[in-house]
C-alpha positions in Angstrom: 1.2 103.4 31.3 -1.4 105.7 32.7 -4.2 103.8 31.0 -3.4 100.8 33.1 -4.0 102.8 36.3 -7.4 103.9 35.0 -8.3 100.4 33.8 -7.4 98.8 37.1 -9.1 101.7 39.0 -12.4 100.9 37.4 -12.1 97.2 38.3 -10.9 97.9 41.8 -13.5 100.5 42.5 -16.3 98.3 41.3 -17.5 95.5 43.6 -16.1 92.4 42.1 -17.6 89.6 44.2 
């Protein structure tokens, strides 16, 4: 599931305070 990696990447890269 490559889409999962991209999806998680966006969330992880962005500052989720």
